[in-house]
C-alpha positions in Angstrom: 110.5 164.4 245.0 107.4 165.1 243.3 109.0 167.6 241.0 111.9 165.1 240.2 109.5 162.4 239.4 107.6 164.6 237.2 110.7 165.7 235.4 111.8 162.1 234.7 108.2 161.2 233.6 108.4 163.8 231.0 111.9 163.1 230.1 111.0 159.6 229.5 107.9 160.5 227.4 110.2 162.7 225.4 112.5 159.9 224.8 109.7 157.6 224.0 108.3 160.1 221.5 111.4 161.0 219.8 112.4 157.2 219.5 108.9 156.7 218.0 109.5 159.4 215.6 112.9 158.2 214.6 111.5 154.8 214.0 108.7 156.2 211.9 111.1 158.3 209.8 113.3 155.2 209.3 110.4 153.3 208.0 109.4 156.0 205.7 112.9 156.3 204.3 113.0 152.5 203.6 109.6 152.8 201.9 110.7 155.9 199.8 113.9 153.9 198.9 112.0 150.8 197.7 109.6 153.1 195.9 112.5 155.0 194.4 114.2 151.7 193.1 110.9 150.5 191.6 110.5 153.9 190.0 114.2 153.6 188.4 113.4 149.9 187.2 110.2 151.0 185.5 111.6 154.1 184.0 114.4 151.6 182.4 111.6 149.3 181.1 110.0 152.2 179.6 113.1 153.2 178.2 113.7 149.7 176.8 110.0 149.3 175.6 110.2 152.7 173.8 113.3 151.7 171.9 111.6 148.5 170.9 108.6 150.3 169.7 110.9 152.6 167.6 112.7 149.7 166.2 109.3 147.8 165.4 108.1 151.1 163.7 110.9 151.2 161.5 110.7 147.4 160.7 107.2 147.6 159.8 108.1 150.6 157.6 110.6 148.8 155.7 108.3 145.7 155.5 105.7 148.0 153.9 108.1 149.5 151.5 109.4 146.1 150.6 105.8 144.8 150.0 104.9 147.8 148.0 108.0 147.3 145.7 107.1 143.6 145.3 103.5 144.5 144.6 104.6 147.0 141.9 107.2 144.6 140.5 104.1 141.8 140.4 102.0 144.3 138.5 104.8 145.3 136.1 105.6 141.7 135.3 101.7 141.0 134.6 101.4 144.0 132.4 104.6 142.8 130.4 103.3 139.3 130.2 100.1 140.5 128.9 101.8 142.6 126.4 103.8 139.6 125.3 100.6 137.3 124.9 99.1 140.0 122.8 102.1 140.5 120.5 102.2 136.5 120.4 98.5 136.4 119.5 99.0 139.0 116.7 102.0 137.2 115.3 100.0 134.0 115.2 97.0 135.7 113.7 99.2 137.2 111.2 101.0 134.0 110.4 97.7 132.3 110.0 96.5 135.2 107.6 99.5 135.0 105.6 99.5 131.2 105.0 95.6 130.8 104.8 95.6 131.2 100.9 98.7 129.3 100.4 98.7 125.9 99.0 100.9 124.6 101.8 98.7 125.9 104.7 98.2 122.5 105.7 101.6 121.3 105.4 103.9 121.6 108.7 106.6 124.4 108.3 110.1 123.2 109.0 111.4 124.0 112.5 108.4 126.0 113.3 108.3 124.4 116.7 111.5 126.2 117.5 110.1 129.8 117.0 106.3 129.8 117.4 103.5 127.7 118.6 100.5 127.4 116.5 97.4 125.1 116.7 97.4 122.6 113.9 93.8 122.0 114.2 92.8 125.6 114.8 89.9 126.7 112.7 90.7 128.8 109.7 88.6 132.1 109.2 
């Protein structure tokens, strides 16, 4: 009976060790599946964030280009206004020069309000 008892003892110990190994293996498989699902979720989030980043970059690029175009248009408008003001000033000076020696220099010019503004009280040179 001693040998049979020893065989049963080893058999039971072996079964317990195998059961413990199976439980440990099952636990590790569950953990690996959980980690794998988290990894898949994080990869999807990274992909989504990468796409959003590219979209934001293209939006920023478009906005910078639009801003540059608006700035250039503003500068062009300012230059054109400056040129117009210079032409208007030269025209005003030429008119004042042309009528300075005329007898009617102090009389209003009919319909002059419609085509040019000039100061009635401007000092004459």
